[in-house]
C-alpha positions in Angstrom: 101.3 117.7 93.8 104.8 116.3 94.8 104.7 112.9 97.3 107.9 113.2 99.9 109.0 110.8 102.8 111.7 112.3 105.0 113.9 109.9 107.8 114.1 111.6 111.1 115.1 109.2 113.1 117.1 105.7 111.9 114.4 103.8 109.9 111.5 106.2 111.3 110.0 108.2 108.1 107.6 111.0 107.6 105.3 111.8 105.2 104.6 114.9 103.2 103.2 116.5 99.9 104.8 119.8 98.2 103.6 121.7 96.1 105.2 124.3 93.8 109.1 124.6 92.2 111.7 123.6 94.7 113.3 126.3 94.5 111.2 128.6 95.7 111.6 129.5 99.4 110.0 126.9 101.5 106.7 127.1 103.8 106.0 124.0 106.1 102.9 123.7 107.0 102.1 121.8 110.3 98.9 120.7 111.6 97.2 120.2 115.1 96.9 117.3 117.2 94.5 114.4 115.7 94.8 116.0 111.9 96.6 115.4 109.2 98.2 116.9 106.2 94.9 117.4 104.3 93.6 119.3 106.9 95.3 122.8 105.3 92.7 122.5 102.5 94.1 125.0 99.5 96.5 126.9 101.7 99.3 124.9 100.2 98.1 125.4 97.0 97.9 129.3 97.0 101.1 129.5 98.5 102.6 127.4 95.4 101.2 129.7 93.4 102.1 132.5 95.3 105.7 131.2 94.2 106.5 129.3 97.4 107.6 125.7 97.7 104.7 124.4 100.1 105.3 121.3 102.5 102.8 120.1 104.4 103.1 116.4 106.4 102.0 114.7 108.7 103.3 114.5 112.2 104.4 110.9 113.9 101.6 109.2 114.7 99.8 110.9 112.5 98.3 110.5 109.0 100.8 108.4 106.6 103.8 109.1 108.8 105.0 106.3 110.8 103.9 105.8 114.1 105.6 105.3 117.3 106.2 101.6 118.9 107.5 103.4 122.2 105.0 106.0 122.2 107.3 108.7 122.0 104.9 111.5 121.2 106.0 114.2 123.0 106.8 118.2 122.0 110.6 117.0 122.1 110.3 114.3 119.8 108.0 116.4 117.5 110.3 119.3 117.9 113.3 116.3 116.8 111.4 115.7 113.5 110.9 119.2 112.4 114.6 120.0 112.7 115.4 116.8 111.3 113.5 117.7 108.7 114.0 121.4 107.9 117.9 119.5 108.2 117.1 117.9 104.7 115.7 121.0 102.5 117.8 123.0 100.9 116.6 126.8 102.1 115.6 127.5 105.1 111.5 127.5 105.5 108.6 129.6 107.3 106.8 127.8 109.6 103.2 127.6 109.7 102.0 125.8 112.5 98.5 125.0 114.3 97.7 124.5 117.7 100.5 121.5 118.0 102.0 122.3 115.2 102.4 126.2 116.4 104.1 124.5 119.9 105.9 122.3 118.2 107.6 124.9 116.0 108.0 127.2 118.9 110.1 124.7 120.7 111.6 123.7 117.6 113.0 127.1 116.9 113.1 128.7 120.5 115.2 126.2 122.0 117.9 125.9 119.9 121.4 125.7 121.5 122.9 128.6 122.0 125.2 130.2 118.9 123.4 128.4 116.5 121.5 129.2 113.3 117.9 129.6 113.5 116.1 126.8 111.8 113.5 128.6 109.8 113.0 132.5 108.5 109.8 133.4 110.2 106.6 131.7 112.4 103.3 131.9 112.2 101.3 130.5 115.2 97.8 129.5 114.4 95.8 129.5 117.2 98.3 128.8 119.6 100.0 130.4 122.6 102.4 129.4 125.6 99.3 129.8 127.9 96.1 128.2 126.7 92.6 128.2 128.0 92.0 124.2 129.9 88.5 124.1 129.0 89.2 124.8 125.1 92.0 121.9 125.6 89.7 119.6 127.4 86.8 119.9 125.0 89.6 118.3 122.1 90.4 115.9 124.4 86.9 114.8 124.7 86.4 115.1 121.3 89.0 112.7 120.1 88.2 110.4 123.4 84.9 110.0 122.3 85.2 108.7 118.8 88.0 106.2 119.5 85.5 102.5 118.2 85.2 104.4 115.2 82.4 105.4 113.1 80.3 102.7 110.6 79.8 105.4 107.6 81.6 108.9 106.8 77.8 110.4 107.6 78.3 109.6 111.7 82.0 110.9 111.3 80.3 113.9 109.9 77.7 114.3 112.9 80.7 114.0 115.3 82.7 116.7 114.0 79.3 119.0 113.3 78.4 118.7 116.9 82.5 119.6 118.0 82.4 122.2 115.4 78.7 124.0 115.5 79.7 127.1 114.3 81.2 125.8 111.0 78.9 124.9 107.9 78.6 121.5 107.5 79.5 120.1 104.1 77.9 118.2 102.1 81.1 116.8 100.5 82.5 114.0 102.2 86.0 113.7 100.4 88.0 116.3 102.5 86.8 114.4 105.7 87.5 111.0 104.4 91.0 111.5 104.0 91.2 111.7 107.6 90.0 108.6 108.6 91.0 105.0 107.5 88.6 101.9 106.7 89.6 98.7 109.0 87.6 95.8 110.9 85.8 96.7 114.0 85.4 94.3 116.9 83.1 92.0 115.2 85.3 92.1 112.0 82.5 94.9 110.5 83.9 97.5 108.1 84.7 101.4 110.5 85.9 104.1 109.9 88.9 105.3 112.1 90.7 108.6 112.7 94.1 108.1 111.3 96.3 109.2 114.2 97.5 106.8 117.0 95.2 106.6 119.8 98.4 106.0 122.4 98.8 109.5 121.8 96.0 110.4 124.5 97.7 109.3 127.1 100.9 111.0 126.7 99.4 114.2 125.7 97.1 114.0 128.8 99.9 113.5 131.3 102.0 116.6 129.5 98.7 119.1 129.3 97.8 118.2 133.0 96.4 121.1 134.9 99.3 120.1 137.9 102.2 120.6 134.9 100.1 123.4 133.6 103.1 126.3 134.9 105.6 124.2 133.9 104.7 123.9 130.4 103.8 127.6 130.3 107.2 128.7 131.9 109.0 126.9 129.1 107.1 128.0 126.2 107.3 131.8 127.3 111.3 131.4 127.5 111.2 129.5 123.8 109.1 132.6 122.5 111.4 135.0 124.1 114.2 133.7 122.7 112.8 133.7 119.4 114.9 136.3 116.9 112.6 135.3 113.5 109.6 137.3 112.3 106.9 135.9 114.4 102.7 135.9 113.9 100.1 134.6 116.1 97.0 134.2 114.3 93.9 134.1 116.5 90.3 132.6 115.8 87.7 135.2 116.6 85.2 132.7 118.2 88.8 130.2 119.9 88.4 128.8 123.1 91.8 127.8 123.4 93.0 131.0 122.7 91.0 133.8 124.0 91.7 137.6 124.0 92.9 137.4 127.0 95.5 135.1 126.7 96.3 136.5 123.1 96.6 139.9 125.3 99.1 138.1 127.6 101.0 136.6 124.9 102.1 140.0 123.4 102.7 141.8 126.3 105.0 139.3 127.4 106.5 138.9 124.0 106.0 142.3 122.7 108.4 141.5 118.8 105.3 138.9 118.3 102.9 140.7 116.1 99.0 139.7 115.5 96.0 138.9 114.1 92.6 137.4 114.1 90.3 135.8 111.8 86.5 136.6 113.0 83.8 133.2 112.8 86.5 131.2 112.9 87.3 128.6 116.5 90.2 127.0 116.8 90.5 125.0 113.8 90.8 128.1 112.1 92.5 126.8 108.6 89.7 124.6 108.8 86.9 126.7 110.2 87.6 129.5 107.3 90.1 128.4 105.3 89.1 130.8 102.5 89.9 133.7 105.0 93.3 132.1 106.2 94.5 131.5 102.7 93.1 135.2 101.6 95.4 136.2 105.0 98.2 134.6 103.5 98.9 137.5 101.1 99.4 139.8 103.8 101.4 137.2 106.0 104.0 136.2 102.7 104.2 139.6 100.6 
């Protein structure tokens, strides 16, 4: 594994990990909101073994990437970071984006200026579509909002994840979970574990995902999707409450050039819920 940093604005840096030979075709892995580059599990390693140059990066405000003092966390800033990152690669990458990462890829490619080249060779949308189920989005916000005071230990954090994802087997090893947390001082000076993302993002996201703006957001994302000319695939979690079967069917009807596949027994966090199945499915996606 190689550690990388990309400057996407003057003095603003994005942190990434890379696997494989840099001379190979690149694949960028974009995580979901509130996650980090570590959420991809073994996917990046598998891609590297299959002959790709796999790069997983922390979005702004997440993990080890810079956090915005001005709370610049809208999709426009995320897409701008992605375009800037891609411009620093030697080859156009395939983009694999989960949830927030998928929307970022969709906007970055689908809203590129008329007459300009595509920024990527293909897009894989992991359980995200122009329209989403509001109840699923609200459940994500509730999970992120309820744990802003941190956890006394890793077991407490694991309990919170288990309550949010009851369908997922609870791991006995907390090492992967720990990568998404940082140990800092609590209100009384005691050590506590906090999710490693900027909590100011929640206010920005609540504004942009407010039900009153839902139609406007959907229209923008659908317009971007219809503008795609690169091969595009949507991977849906079979029990997702964010992208339902109805939502995916609507997407495929509206944008016929998009292909689809489902990962059974996986929820919205497809790569995390069923990383083995998702990674195994990568054989079909990238060959």
